[in-house]
N, C-alpha and C positions, 0 to 999 in steps of 0.2 A: 838585701831586704826585699827589694822589688821582685826578685826571682822567686823567693819563698812565697810571697803573696800570690804570684801567678800560679805556682804549683797548687796552692790551697784552693784557689778559685777553680782551677782545672779539675781537681779531685771532686769538689762539691758539684760541679757541672756534670761530671761523669756519673756520679751516684744519682743525681736528680734525673738524668737522662735514662738511666736504667730503671728507676722506679716508674717514671712516666711511661716508658716503653712496655714494661710489664703490665701496668694498669690498662693501657690501651689494648694490648693483646688479650687480656682477660675479658674485656668488654666485647671485643670482636668475637671471641670464642662463645660467649653467652648468646650473642645475636645469631651466630651461625647455628648453634644448637637449637634455639627456638624455631628458626626457620625449618630446620630438618624435622623437628617434631611435628610442626604444623603440616608439612608436606606428607609425612607418613600417615598422620591422622586423616588427611583428605583422601589419600590413596586407599586406606582401609575403609573409609566410609563409602567410597565409590564401589569398592569390591563387594561390600555388604549389600549395597543397593542393587547391584546387578544380580547378585545371588538371590535376593528376595524377589525381584521381578521375574527371574527365571522360575523360581518355585511357584509363584502365583500363576504364571503362564502354564506350567506343567500341571498344576492342580485343576485348572479350569478345563483342560482338555483330557482329563484322566478318567474317561468313562462316564457312565450315567450318574445322576445325583444319588441314586440308591447305592451304587457301588462305592462312591466316595464316602457316603455316610457310614457304611459298614466298615470301611478301612479306618476311618477317622474316629470311630466310636471308642476304641480302646485308648486313644491318645488323650481323652479328657479325664 
């Protein structure tokens, strides 16, 4: 009888361990996914900022104000 009780307790412990392990693995996966999304968003933001700064710098040095107005007139 004692042997049967030990087998039942062992089986319940194994199932509980599997459930807890799966739950912890899923939580860690979500955390890693969030960190990756935040990092990608930050890299994208930095790339867009540099692109905008470059465009502003190029626009300021792109000829006389009259030439810039003529080029930009159709964009409005």
